[in-house]
Backbone as CSV, one residue per row, in Angstrom:
resi,resn,N_x,N_y,N_z,CA_x,CA_y,CA_z,C_x,C_y,C_z
1,UNK,17.019,-15.884,-7.263,16.608,-15.437,-8.103,15.394,-16.120,-8.959
2,UNK,15.454,-14.880,-10.337,14.441,-15.511,-10.614,14.564,-16.006,-12.193
3,UNK,13.509,-16.288,-13.037,13.676,-16.837,-14.185,13.104,-15.480,-15.323
4,UNK,13.656,-15.830,-16.414,13.078,-15.412,-17.041,12.588,-15.372,-18.520
5,UNK,8.243,5.856,-7.802,7.231,5.637,-7.506,7.405,7.523,-7.506
6,UNK,-2.144,45.845,-9.789,-2.701,45.666,-8.609,-4.237,46.114,-9.019
7,UNK,-4.800,44.989,-8.190,-6.543,44.977,-9.035,-7.078,46.902,-8.161
8,UNK,-8.033,47.346,-8.869,-8.456,48.545,-8.120,-9.458,48.340,-7.108
9,UNK,-9.832,48.750,-6.597,-10.872,48.513,-5.689,-11.955,49.171,-6.040
10,UNK,-13.257,48.039,-5.521,-14.485,48.518,-5.880,-14.949,49.662,-5.123
11,UNK,-15.904,49.961,-5.580,-16.873,51.565,-4.830,-17.293,50.531,-3.786
12,UNK,-17.070,51.237,-2.387,-18.111,50.684,-1.316,-19.455,50.959,-1.859
13,UNK,-20.286,50.084,-1.246,-21.627,50.042,-1.094,-22.387,50.549,-0.117
14,UNK,-23.155,51.665,0.049,-23.811,52.228,1.045,-24.901,51.378,2.238
15,UNK,-24.286,51.707,3.039,-25.350,50.408,4.640,-26.549,50.397,3.865
16,UNK,-27.450,49.193,4.110,-28.887,49.484,3.855,-29.399,49.306,4.994
17,UNK,-30.844,49.618,5.198,-31.266,49.347,6.544,-31.942,47.710,6.988
18,UNK,-32.140,47.384,8.187,-31.978,46.277,8.621,-33.352,45.724,8.086
19,UNK,-34.345,46.553,7.630,-36.028,46.293,7.695,-36.231,46.081,5.814
20,UNK,-34.747,45.778,5.078,-35.132,46.189,3.643,-35.549,47.050,2.921
21,UNK,-35.725,48.023,3.608,-36.380,49.614,3.151,-35.763,50.373,2.135
22,UNK,-35.369,51.722,1.880,-34.897,52.867,0.947,-33.696,52.545,2.079
23,UNK,-32.269,52.508,0.980,-30.930,52.868,1.450,-30.588,53.872,2.126
24,UNK,-29.940,54.092,3.380,-29.935,55.121,4.353,-27.911,54.976,4.951
25,UNK,-27.493,56.093,5.132,-26.223,55.657,5.886,-26.551,55.557,7.102
26,UNK,-24.999,55.054,7.755,-25.182,54.442,8.959,-25.303,55.446,9.842
27,UNK,-24.836,56.922,9.665,-25.330,58.471,10.137,-27.023,58.118,10.791
28,UNK,-27.559,57.967,9.738,-28.901,58.197,9.965,-29.229,57.134,10.810
29,UNK,-28.675,55.813,10.810,-29.413,54.491,11.483,-28.630,54.122,12.376
30,UNK,-28.385,55.034,13.749,-26.798,54.248,14.675,-27.182,52.852,14.914
31,UNK,-28.398,52.433,15.043,-28.224,51.010,15.685,-29.689,50.265,14.610
32,UNK,-29.262,48.728,14.585,-30.750,48.258,14.769,-30.832,47.031,15.198
33,UNK,-32.335,46.694,15.483,-31.811,45.540,16.047,-32.385,44.611,15.511
34,UNK,-31.937,43.056,15.643,-32.249,42.032,15.510,-33.629,41.356,15.352
35,UNK,-34.798,41.495,14.327,-36.085,40.187,15.268,-35.370,39.073,15.521
36,UNK,-36.801,38.796,16.141,-36.289,37.143,17.030,-36.648,36.001,16.217
37,UNK,-36.622,36.053,15.273,-36.798,35.487,14.064,-35.673,35.480,13.246
38,UNK,-35.272,36.689,12.892,-33.906,36.498,12.628,-32.926,35.752,13.273
39,UNK,-33.231,36.370,14.709,-31.835,35.588,15.721,-32.031,34.130,15.668
40,UNK,-33.668,33.727,15.616,-33.248,32.356,15.981,-32.736,31.464,14.633
41,UNK,-33.398,32.420,13.628,-32.470,31.408,12.154,-30.783,31.530,12.278
42,UNK,-30.705,32.588,12.669,-28.875,32.329,12.635,-28.497,31.932,13.992
43,UNK,-29.246,31.340,15.049,-29.062,30.331,16.133,-28.753,28.858,15.207
44,UNK,-29.643,28.390,14.727,-29.818,27.796,14.189,-28.895,27.255,12.927
45,UNK,-28.748,28.029,12.252,-27.173,28.082,11.440,-26.216,27.855,12.252
46,UNK,-25.853,28.237,13.125,-24.543,28.661,14.362,-24.857,26.893,14.366
47,UNK,-25.834,26.498,15.216,-25.925,24.957,15.135,-25.393,23.937,13.996
48,UNK,-26.118,24.273,13.138,-25.740,23.197,11.913,-24.297,23.422,11.644
49,UNK,-23.780,24.299,11.752,-21.801,24.594,11.592,-21.258,23.812,12.737
50,UNK,-21.997,23.982,13.777,-20.705,23.266,14.663,-20.944,22.065,14.549
51,UNK,-22.276,21.288,14.302,-22.557,19.741,14.152,-21.812,19.464,12.548
52,UNK,-21.509,20.226,11.517,-21.187,19.918,10.690,-19.762,19.464,10.779
53,UNK,-18.950,20.999,11.612,-17.753,20.451,11.774,-16.866,19.447,12.632
54,UNK,-18.197,19.535,13.722,-17.457,18.380,14.753,-17.844,16.545,13.923
55,UNK,-18.621,16.624,12.697,-18.539,15.560,12.011,-17.405,15.749,10.751
56,UNK,-16.680,16.850,10.728,-15.362,16.444,9.812,-14.404,16.293,11.247
57,UNK,-14.170,16.367,12.309,-13.280,16.330,12.917,-13.414,14.818,13.412
58,UNK,-14.560,14.426,13.603,-14.528,12.701,13.616,-14.145,12.277,12.612
59,UNK,-14.425,12.551,11.368,-13.736,11.815,10.260,-12.156,11.852,10.440
60,UNK,-11.624,13.101,10.368,-10.208,13.307,9.889,-9.755,12.271,11.100
61,UNK,-10.580,12.383,12.368,-9.312,11.752,13.476,-9.537,10.048,13.238
62,UNK,-10.934,9.569,12.840,-11.060,8.195,12.036,-10.048,8.197,11.087
63,UNK,-9.854,8.874,10.111,-8.787,8.304,9.144,-7.443,8.558,9.595
64,UNK,-6.974,9.419,10.275,-5.755,9.240,10.346,-5.608,7.727,11.610
65,UNK,-6.417,7.785,12.438,-6.245,6.211,13.047,-6.402,4.984,12.392
66,UNK,-7.092,5.191,11.155,-6.737,3.514,10.213,-5.439,4.295,9.722
67,UNK,-4.672,5.085,9.408,-3.639,5.037,8.924,-2.746,4.725,9.952
68,UNK,-2.486,5.012,10.992,-1.587,4.662,11.958,-1.787,3.442,12.487
69,UNK,-3.216,2.346,11.903,-3.232,1.259,12.511,-2.797,0.270,10.814
70,UNK,-3.123,0.809,9.826,-2.585,0.477,8.632,-0.976,0.113,8.431
71,UNK,-0.077,1.259,8.927,0.819,0.994,9.262,1.792,0.143,10.520
72,UNK,1.109,0.311,11.569,1.635,-0.467,12.654,1.840,-1.681,12.429
73,UNK,0.090,-1.769,11.670,0.223,-3.967,11.710,0.758,-3.912,10.069
74,UNK,1.728,-3.291,9.483,1.975,-4.038,8.363,3.214,-4.744,8.751
75,UNK,3.343,-6.519,8.415,4.140,-6.968,8.487,5.434,-6.347,7.479
76,UNK,5.606,-6.303,6.775,6.746,-6.474,5.410,6.741,-5.168,5.290
77,UNK,8.047,-4.308,5.331,8.301,-2.978,5.153,9.531,-3.266,4.251
78,UNK,9.837,-1.941,3.895,11.075,-1.766,2.613,11.683,-0.166,2.448
79,UNK,12.880,-0.415,2.243,13.271,0.963,1.509,14.424,0.021,0.935
80,UNK,14.684,1.608,0.264,15.811,1.205,-1.223,16.952,2.133,-0.807
81,UNK,18.007,1.639,-1.023,19.228,2.514,-0.947,19.704,2.881,-2.409
82,UNK,19.712,4.463,-2.292,19.986,5.286,-3.350,21.536,6.191,-3.535
83,UNK,21.831,6.251,-4.538,22.887,6.934,-4.821,22.343,8.638,-3.947
84,UNK,23.582,8.913,-4.063,23.378,10.481,-2.668,22.711,11.665,-4.370
85,UNK,23.810,11.156,-5.456,23.432,11.925,-6.474,22.919,11.027,-7.980
86,UNK,21.754,10.465,-7.856,21.482,9.518,-8.868,21.917,9.946,-10.604
87,UNK,22.144,9.460,-10.856,21.960,9.203,-12.888,20.683,9.477,-12.933
88,UNK,20.607,10.042,-14.417,18.951,9.514,-14.819,18.967,8.500,-14.917
89,UNK,19.535,7.782,-15.146,19.804,5.983,-15.241,18.737,5.410,-13.643
90,UNK,19.076,5.804,-12.857,19.481,5.437,-11.660,18.200,5.970,-10.808
91,UNK,18.043,7.162,-11.623,16.532,7.941,-10.567,15.371,6.886,-11.568
92,UNK,15.426,6.653,-12.665,14.289,5.739,-13.277,14.115,4.473,-12.706
93,UNK,15.366,4.143,-12.975,15.397,2.647,-11.951,14.576,2.394,-10.502
94,UNK,14.956,3.664,-9.818,14.403,3.870,-8.311,12.927,3.789,-8.457
95,UNK,12.338,4.636,-9.238,11.045,4.868,-9.714,10.167,3.652,-9.695
96,UNK,10.740,2.959,-10.682,10.250,1.856,-10.957,9.875,0.703,-9.883
97,UNK,11.439,0.586,-9.250,11.457,-0.310,-8.049,10.300,-0.278,-6.972
98,UNK,10.651,1.017,-6.376,9.775,1.636,-5.362,8.086,1.535,-5.772
99,UNK,8.205,1.765,-7.117,6.403,0.812,-7.987,6.226,0.122,-7.299
100,UNK,6.636,-1.088,-7.955,6.721,-2.381,-7.776,6.622,-2.613,-6.340
101,UNK,7.836,-2.664,-5.473,7.775,-2.944,-4.114,6.182,-2.213,-3.393
102,UNK,6.372,-1.079,-3.496,5.102,-1.027,-2.799,3.538,-1.459,-3.125
103,UNK,3.520,-2.044,-4.309,2.637,-2.388,-4.862,2.291,-4.309,-4.007
104,UNK,3.596,-4.788,-4.356,3.835,-6.209,-3.835,3.794,-6.238,-2.183
105,UNK,4.148,-5.219,-1.898,4.188,-5.391,-0.394,3.054,-5.007,0.827
106,UNK,2.041,-4.152,-0.341,0.380,-3.418,0.026,-0.253,-4.779,-0.313
107,UNK,-0.036,-5.562,-1.127,-0.898,-7.127,-1.573,-0.383,-8.154,-0.233
108,UNK,0.779,-8.018,0.016,0.902,-9.036,1.203,0.321,-8.634,1.681
109,UNK,0.369,-7.299,2.589,-0.014,-6.803,4.073,-1.607,-6.882,3.608
110,UNK,-1.820,-6.634,3.028,-3.128,-6.730,3.197,-3.890,-8.519,2.961
111,UNK,-3.656,-9.238,2.270,-3.923,-10.739,2.485,-3.238,-11.750,3.642
112,UNK,-2.219,-11.163,4.229,-1.685,-11.877,5.200,-1.420,-11.399,6.374
113,UNK,-1.122,-12.316,7.112,-0.166,-12.145,8.933,1.059,-12.597,8.597
114,UNK,1.772,-11.927,8.067,3.203,-12.898,7.808,4.384,-12.361,9.325
115,UNK,5.726,-12.877,10.072,6.428,-12.415,10.495,6.843,-11.012,9.932
116,UNK,7.448,-10.260,10.826,7.661,-9.068,10.560,8.785,-9.239,9.786
117,UNK,9.153,-8.149,8.334,10.237,-8.530,7.730,10.391,-7.214,7.049
118,UNK,11.989,-7.029,6.757,12.184,-5.180,7.154,13.541,-5.907,5.289
119,UNK,13.066,-5.304,4.387,13.560,-5.538,3.640,14.645,-4.260,2.620
120,UNK,15.335,-4.697,2.405,16.258,-3.862,1.847,16.643,-3.965,0.656
121,UNK,16.220,-3.057,-0.780,15.937,-2.886,-2.322,17.280,-2.167,-2.576
122,UNK,17.974,-3.188,-3.862,19.093,-2.191,-4.307,19.419,-1.952,-5.946
123,UNK,19.580,-1.137,-6.434,19.836,-1.305,-7.971,21.183,-1.591,-8.495
124,UNK,20.939,-2.534,-8.826,22.676,-3.392,-9.331,22.601,-3.526,-11.038
125,UNK,22.712,-2.901,-11.653,22.796,-3.267,-13.267,23.505,-4.096,-13.465
126,UNK,24.715,-5.240,-12.975,25.243,-6.059,-12.810,24.211,-7.299,-13.120
127,UNK,22.912,-7.216,-12.112,22.421,-8.729,-11.787,21.459,-8.118,-13.065
128,UNK,21.209,-9.741,-14.187,20.372,-9.705,-15.220,19.358,-10.228,-15.143
129,UNK,18.752,-10.215,-14.147,17.279,-10.222,-13.670,16.392,-9.552,-12.031
130,UNK,16.782,-10.304,-11.646,16.543,-9.619,-9.823,16.298,-11.063,-9.270
131,UNK,17.164,-10.570,-8.018,17.217,-11.887,-7.039,16.825,-11.468,-5.233
132,UNK,16.851,-12.255,-4.906,15.995,-12.378,-3.551,16.717,-12.821,-2.343
133,UNK,17.084,-12.751,-1.092,18.550,-13.433,-0.049,17.034,-13.884,1.553
134,UNK,17.238,-14.466,1.716,16.434,-14.447,2.944,17.125,-13.106,3.881
135,UNK,17.806,-13.269,3.945,18.213,-11.860,4.581,17.707,-10.413,5.235
136,UNK,16.737,-10.607,3.549,15.927,-9.515,3.213,16.374,-8.340,2.253
137,UNK,17.398,-8.924,1.742,17.875,-8.186,0.322,17.208,-8.602,-0.952
138,UNK,16.792,-7.823,-1.872,16.693,-7.577,-3.233,17.505,-7.240,-3.663
139,UNK,17.992,-7.699,-4.931,18.881,-6.487,-6.167,17.638,-6.526,-7.442
140,UNK,17.572,-5.271,-8.047,17.316,-5.502,-9.377,18.013,-4.913,-10.351
141,UNK,18.311,-5.689,-11.429,19.380,-5.607,-12.704,18.954,-4.217,-13.226
142,UNK,19.302,-4.354,-14.354,18.732,-3.014,-15.490,17.672,-2.940,-16.414
143,UNK,17.063,-4.421,-16.357,16.119,-4.815,-17.198,15.111,-4.512,-16.803
144,UNK,14.388,-2.942,-17.394,12.799,-2.500,-16.562,11.780,-3.445,-16.909
145,UNK,11.868,-4.925,-17.781,11.029,-5.449,-17.535,10.543,-6.052,-16.282
146,UNK,11.733,-6.377,-15.421,11.599,-7.213,-14.070,11.288,-6.467,-12.929
147,UNK,10.977,-5.025,-13.241,10.774,-4.009,-12.233,9.446,-3.886,-12.358
148,UNK,8.674,-5.077,-11.726,7.024,-4.863,-12.200,6.977,-5.628,-10.503
149,UNK,5.686,-5.534,-10.305,4.864,-6.164,-8.749,5.448,-7.585,-8.942
150,UNK,4.993,-8.546,-10.610,5.169,-9.814,-9.856,6.671,-10.303,-9.774
151,UNK,7.415,-9.259,-10.536,9.106,-10.084,-9.993,9.370,-9.694,-8.800
152,UNK,8.411,-8.442,-8.137,8.672,-8.039,-6.555,8.216,-9.235,-5.805
153,UNK,6.772,-9.542,-6.111,6.197,-10.492,-5.105,7.386,-11.977,-5.355
154,UNK,7.382,-12.319,-6.532,8.271,-13.629,-6.375,9.581,-13.323,-5.664
155,UNK,10.710,-11.938,-5.627,11.564,-11.832,-4.581,11.448,-11.581,-3.204
156,UNK,10.124,-11.315,-2.918,9.781,-11.030,-1.269,9.479,-12.731,-1.030
157,UNK,9.024,-13.580,-1.705,8.646,-14.729,-1.514,10.107,-15.768,-1.457
158,UNK,11.482,-14.940,-1.874,12.846,-15.496,-1.467,13.276,-15.286,0.124
159,UNK,13.053,-13.562,0.087,13.574,-13.147,1.056,12.815,-13.870,2.881
160,UNK,11.073,-14.151,2.521,10.639,-15.042,3.781,10.715,-16.735,3.296
161,UNK,11.868,-17.706,2.739,12.495,-18.818,2.920,12.273,-19.502,1.854
162,UNK,11.417,-19.032,0.346,11.236,-19.967,-0.742,13.047,-20.078,-1.331
163,UNK,13.314,-21.093,-1.632,14.302,-21.563,-1.906,15.148,-21.549,-1.291
164,UNK,15.187,-20.884,-0.052,16.734,-19.976,0.917,16.912,-20.918,1.821
165,UNK,15.998,-21.599,2.282,16.164,-22.488,4.193,16.718,-24.162,3.689
166,UNK,16.998,-24.535,4.712,17.204,-26.004,5.247,15.691,-26.643,4.776
167,UNK,14.883,-26.210,5.551,13.221,-26.415,5.965,13.189,-26.601,4.291
168,UNK,12.863,-25.657,3.722,12.533,-25.214,2.122,12.836,-27.003,1.368
169,UNK,13.669,-27.124,1.541,14.614,-28.179,0.939,14.355,-29.498,1.550
170,UNK,13.962,-29.637,2.871,13.827,-31.087,3.342,12.085,-31.343,3.192
171,UNK,11.318,-30.185,3.786,9.797,-30.307,2.870,9.665,-30.421,1.933
172,UNK,10.283,-30.079,0.775,9.986,-30.398,-0.600,10.119,-31.556,-0.814
173,UNK,11.432,-32.178,-0.473,11.936,-33.496,-0.744,10.437,-34.081,-0.450
174,UNK,10.209,-33.699,0.918,8.979,-35.360,1.096,7.488,-34.572,1.181
175,UNK,7.540,-33.552,0.068,6.148,-33.167,-0.238,5.477,-32.627,1.722
176,UNK,6.292,-32.012,2.221,5.552,-32.486,3.663,5.232,-30.709,3.899
177,UNK,4.120,-30.363,3.429,3.527,-28.810,3.476,1.984,-29.315,3.586
178,UNK,1.530,-30.053,4.519,-0.083,-30.006,5.213,-1.062,-28.996,4.926
179,UNK,-0.668,-27.733,5.554,-1.318,-26.693,5.431,-1.601,-25.875,3.986
180,UNK,-0.072,-26.302,3.786,-0.243,-25.333,2.355,-0.923,-26.202,0.988
181,UNK,-0.975,-27.315,1.762,-1.308,-28.329,0.099,-2.687,-28.457,0.393
182,UNK,-3.134,-28.243,1.441,-4.963,-28.070,1.758,-5.288,-27.148,1.142
183,UNK,-4.795,-26.293,1.463,-5.277,-24.739,0.515,-5.129,-24.993,-1.009
184,UNK,-4.080,-25.649,-1.415,-3.482,-25.310,-3.004,-5.087,-26.390,-3.144
185,UNK,-4.977,-27.599,-2.827,-6.146,-28.623,-3.142,-7.716,-27.504,-3.078
186,UNK,-7.702,-27.049,-2.342,-9.478,-26.166,-2.430,-9.034,-25.239,-3.753
187,UNK,-8.127,-25.151,-4.444,-8.175,-24.039,-5.097,-8.415,-25.017,-6.932
188,UNK,-7.301,-25.616,-6.446,-7.058,-27.054,-7.624,-7.625,-28.110,-7.616
189,UNK,-8.221,-28.254,-6.695,-8.802,-30.072,-6.805,-7.386,-30.862,-5.757
190,UNK,-8.305,-32.233,-5.472,-7.571,-33.233,-5.009,-6.153,-33.528,-5.202
191,UNK,-5.716,-33.590,-6.483,-4.421,-34.259,-6.930,-3.724,-32.507,-6.898
192,UNK,-4.052,-31.913,-6.604,-2.762,-30.853,-6.713,-1.788,-30.989,-5.453
193,UNK,-0.491,-30.125,-5.694,0.485,-30.530,-5.021,1.446,-29.038,-5.323
194,UNK,2.423,-28.905,-3.905,3.433,-27.640,-4.576,4.459,-28.485,-5.352
195,UNK,4.981,-28.023,-6.436,5.873,-28.705,-6.543,7.354,-27.815,-6.182
196,UNK,8.366,-27.886,-6.420,10.009,-27.826,-6.083,10.859,-28.034,-7.259
197,UNK,11.750,-26.731,-7.503,12.934,-26.957,-8.013,13.193,-25.958,-8.636
198,UNK,15.138,-25.966,-8.162,15.787,-24.891,-8.349,15.770,-23.366,-7.192
199,UNK,15.014,-23.768,-6.258,14.724,-23.029,-5.455,13.233,-22.288,-5.451
200,UNK,13.140,-23.030,-6.623,11.359,-22.315,-7.181,10.216,-23.110,-6.628
201,UNK,9.073,-22.658,-6.385,7.741,-23.442,-6.521,7.018,-23.289,-7.702
202,UNK,5.812,-24.127,-7.810,5.047,-23.768,-8.744,4.369,-25.470,-8.617
203,UNK,2.577,-24.349,-8.791,2.149,-23.304,-9.075,1.922,-22.537,-8.292
204,UNK,1.819,-21.232,-8.940,1.461,-19.855,-7.756,2.714,-19.510,-7.510
205,UNK,3.829,-19.826,-8.196,5.394,-19.043,-7.504,5.760,-18.170,-8.304
206,UNK,4.903,-17.849,-9.279,4.941,-16.233,-10.021,6.306,-16.401,-10.756
207,UNK,6.739,-17.066,-11.094,8.376,-17.351,-12.198,8.413,-16.594,-13.305
208,UNK,7.531,-16.757,-13.755,7.301,-16.066,-15.362,6.010,-14.831,-14.978
209,UNK,6.285,-13.914,-15.815,5.610,-12.710,-16.288,3.843,-13.378,-16.945
210,UNK,3.972,-14.288,-17.394,2.654,-15.080,-18.146,2.195,-15.760,-16.436
211,UNK,2.634,-15.956,-15.479,1.852,-16.721,-14.401,0.943,-15.010,-13.650
212,UNK,1.074,-14.029,-14.152,0.913,-13.333,-13.090,-0.762,-12.775,-13.416
213,UNK,-1.655,-12.915,-12.530,-2.889,-12.571,-12.623,-2.939,-11.510,-11.687
214,UNK,-4.205,-11.143,-11.049,-4.962,-11.064,-9.887,-5.456,-12.163,-8.737
215,UNK,-5.642,-13.033,-9.784,-6.180,-13.940,-8.564,-4.719,-14.553,-8.818
216,UNK,-4.231,-15.090,-9.339,-2.591,-15.630,-9.278,-1.748,-15.205,-8.075
217,UNK,-1.891,-13.892,-8.656,-1.024,-12.968,-7.189,-1.492,-13.036,-5.521
218,UNK,-2.584,-13.160,-5.838,-3.421,-13.029,-4.410,-3.412,-14.481,-3.733
219,UNK,-3.327,-15.458,-4.587,-2.868,-17.141,-3.834,-1.500,-17.240,-4.115
220,UNK,-0.591,-16.428,-4.634,0.852,-16.982,-4.262,0.876,-16.209,-2.420
221,UNK,0.594,-15.213,-2.382,0.532,-14.542,-0.980,0.687,-15.375,0.023
222,UNK,-1.140,-15.866,-0.365,-1.436,-17.322,1.248,-1.023,-18.386,0.911
223,UNK,-0.538,-18.553,-0.588,0.201,-19.932,-0.286,1.707,-19.861,0.168
224,UNK,2.128,-18.772,0.484,3.512,-18.495,0.954,3.247,-18.550,2.476
225,UNK,1.987,-17.877,3.121,1.591,-17.933,4.340,1.795,-19.191,5.081
226,UNK,0.816,-19.999,4.096,0.948,-21.379,4.481,2.028,-22.258,4.354
227,UNK,2.837,-22.172,3.934,4.199,-22.768,3.844,4.577,-22.108,5.254
228,UNK,4.777,-21.309,5.418,5.504,-20.635,6.616,5.222,-21.092,7.759
229,UNK,3.847,-21.314,7.691,2.879,-21.949,8.945,3.006,-23.452,9.167
230,UNK,3.700,-23.791,7.750,4.007,-25.100,7.967,5.640,-25.097,8.763
231,UNK,6.570,-24.195,8.479,7.387,-24.819,8.838,8.663,-24.363,8.277
232,UNK,8.191,-23.498,7.281,9.097,-22.989,5.725,10.317,-22.016,6.115
233,UNK,10.207,-21.262,7.543,11.155,-20.563,7.513,12.219,-20.951,8.759
234,UNK,11.902,-22.847,8.989,12.748,-23.136,10.385,14.080,-23.233,9.753
């Protein structure tokens, strides 16, 4: 838990001569042979078209490959449970939650290499804010102010173990986060340490909206990854 997605046809033009002279009918000139310079020009144009087409094919293949790699390498995936015939309130909530989770998981997957995690999101109006569980479930309440990327990042951290595991409690009590502390101190100085309380962490826990910034959001993801490396999920 946290504090607080039909025209008439134009008359046909008569056929013109190959040499650019006066207009004649096709019956007057049954055939015309292209000059060698014309054939050469046509051939060059054909080669250029083939080269452009080949380049487009290569570009499209590369784009598809990049999408495949991006999707297959994603460590955090998510789905949202929806009513089969949603009300306008539900439909609006689904759109907002999808946007929040899309942004948050994209940030995590871009900046970190985490154990694979499948998240199931739900819209539960009775939830006062939002809450995330180590089992991968995240519930969003009806308060729209919590349907944002900051909240989604915070709750994803809970699904990864923040405030949810025995190791979290044990390591917080002993301040035993060697790699995470080293990372934090590289940002905030030698005296910086990870503070724990109420199942949350700070700094960079993104516990409130006023903590959110692009820098803080990036550091949040990296810090959670370092805490996992230290044994958060054990």
